[in-house]
C-alpha positions in Angstrom: 20.7 -91.6 -13.3 19.8 -88.6 -15.3 19.9 -90.5 -18.6 17.9 -93.4 -17.1 15.2 -90.9 -16.0 15.0 -89.3 -19.4 14.8 -92.7 -21.2 12.0 -93.9 -18.9 10.0 -90.7 -18.7 10.3 -89.4 -22.3 10.8 -92.6 -24.3 9.0 -95.3 -22.2 12.2 -97.4 -22.0 12.1 -100.2 -19.4 15.3 -102.0 -20.2 18.5 -100.6 -21.6 22.3 -101.1 -21.9 24.8 -98.5 -20.9 27.7 -98.9 -23.2 31.2 -97.3 -23.2 30.1 -93.9 -24.5 33.6 -93.0 -25.7 34.7 -91.7 -29.1 34.1 -95.0 -30.9 30.4 -95.0 -29.8 28.4 -93.9 -32.8 24.7 -94.6 -33.1 23.1 -95.0 -36.5 19.4 -95.6 -36.9 17.2 -96.6 -39.8 14.0 -94.5 -40.4 11.2 -97.2 -40.5 9.3 -95.3 -43.2 12.1 -94.4 -45.6 14.7 -97.0 -44.6 17.3 -94.3 -44.7 20.1 -94.7 -42.2 21.6 -91.7 -40.3 24.0 -91.1 -37.5 21.9 -89.8 -34.5 24.6 -88.7 -32.1 28.0 -87.0 -32.1 31.2 -88.7 -31.3 33.3 -87.1 -28.6 36.3 -86.8 -30.9 34.9 -86.9 -34.4 31.5 -85.4 -35.4 31.4 -87.6 -38.5 31.8 -90.8 -36.5 34.5 -93.4 -36.7 34.6 -96.7 -38.5 34.7 -99.4 -35.8 34.5 -103.2 -36.4 31.7 -103.8 -33.9 27.9 -103.4 -33.7 24.8 -103.9 -31.6 21.6 -104.5 -33.6 18.2 -104.0 -31.9 15.1 -105.0 -33.8 11.6 -104.1 -32.5 8.6 -105.9 -33.9 4.9 -105.6 -33.1 3.7 -108.2 -30.6 1.8 -111.2 -32.0 -1.9 -111.4 -31.4 -2.7 -114.3 -29.0 -4.8 -117.1 -30.4 -7.6 -118.1 -28.0 
């Protein structure tokens, strides 16, 4: 509940997924301006992250203008 409150209040999130959150959960994000990737969290067992053969990609795009 606490995480959901923070996501809604501070980040304007209205839909989210709660994943495992264990040691293999490492989040990397690409900076939209520089396109540089970086790990944005710390794994519970390895601060450098772990190589895991899975991913979840989320792409956000600006909404299209409606043609009238």
